[in-house]
C-alpha positions, -999 to +999 in steps of 0.1 A: +449-347-451+419-328-435+429-341-401+465-331-406+453-297-417+431-294-386+461-301-364+479-273-381+450-249-377+447-258-340+484-252-335+483-217-352+452-208-332+470-219-300+439-238-289+457-263-267+475-235-249+443-215-244+425-246-230+454-256-207+457-221-193+419-219-187+420-252-168+449-243-146+435-208-139+401-221-128+410-253-110+431-256-079+435-294-082+433-318-111+399-331-119+392-368-118+379-369-153+380-347-185+356-355-213+358-341-248+328-345-271+338-341-308+373-353-299+382-364-334+416-382-333+422-372-297+453-351-306+439-318-292+432-332-257+466-350-258+483-317-264+464-302-235+474-331-213+511-325-222+507-289-211+492-300-177+515-329-169+532-339-146+514-316-120+481-332-131+486-370-129+461-398-131+434-379-149+408-400-168+403-387-203+372-397-223+373-390-260+339-389-276+333-389-313+308-404-338+336-421-357+365-444-345+394-420-350+416-424-320+447-446-326+464-470-302+494-447-304+475-417-291+461-437-262+496-449-254+508-413-254+482-404-228+494-434-207+530-421-208+517-389-191+501-410-164+466-403-178+441-431-186+424-423-219+395-441-235+378-435-269+340-438-269+322-440-303+288-423-299+268-393-309+270-366-283+232-365-280+231-403-272+259-399-247+251-404-210+274-383-188+289-401-158+276-376-132+310-378-116+312-348-092+346-336-104+341-341-141+352-314-165+339-312-200+358-295-228+351-288-264+372-274-292+358-260-324+327-281-318+297-260-307+295-238-338+283-268-358+249-268-340+219-245-345+207-227-314+180-252-304+203-282-306+231-263-289+208-254-260+199-290-257+236-300-255+244-272-229+215-284-208+229-319-207+264-306-198+249-283-170+233-313-153+266-331-149+299-313-150+315-290-124+331-271-153+326-267-190+352-249-213+347-244-250+369-228-276+352-217-308+361-197-340+355-160-333+331-145-358+350-113-368+371-099-396+405-111-386+396-148-383+378-145-416+408-132-433+430-158-417+407-185-431+413-173-466+451-174-461+454-210-448+471-220-480+501-202-466+505-230-440+498-258-465+461-264-459+442-278-488+411-263-506+386-283-486+401-271-453+401-235-465+365-237-475+355-253-442+375-227-422+356-198-439+323-214-432+333-221-396+341-184-390+308-173-405+290-197-381+314-189-353+307-173-319+307-136-308+296-116-278+277-136-252+259-160-275+268-192-256+260-176-222+226-166-235+218-203-241+231-216-208+201-230-189+211-224-152+228-190-148+221-187-110+242-218-100+270-212-125+297-185-130+299-177-167+328-162-186+327-155-223+353-135-242+378-134-271+410-154-267+441-149-288+438-136-323+412-160-337+393-177-309+363-173-286+364-187-251+335-198-230+339-210-194+311-222-171+321-231-135+296-244-110+293-223-079+303-240-047 
């Protein structure tokens, strides 16, 4: 039920639309690989892929999570789009990025789970590898906080409502991710609000 609720929340936040738009606006050609740490059941990146196809064919999608949550049906849905998806069960801090030059790393509602020191460690790992990193997080402000309390209106259970309120309290505001990014001289950083409830961070390696 919680995973079903999370899909509903993502849909209402428009996270897949925000991510697909950010990718299309900042990349002139499809990347060879997109990796998502904290991918859960893979549904978020699948929705992004659906927004990007068919102009972006043959992308390799790597779905990282500590638990085995990605179904064969989800992997098959990627294949129907011409994408090759694989699910990798690992902790993000044990993960070894591929160092593929055109790799893009994306994260959805993931970074706010980490304290500053641990988040800085993760961002340092990402900055050594990817050519682009995009993250969507809950925006820490009054409107998302109110929306979290009203999730019962879209059928979310009490556990999801409780988690949503905590997520907004630990969400992102201002330039908090940019402040932790380790290599500002070689990267172009964009950090701003996105939609009604989200916070968007984009790091793109300078050519």
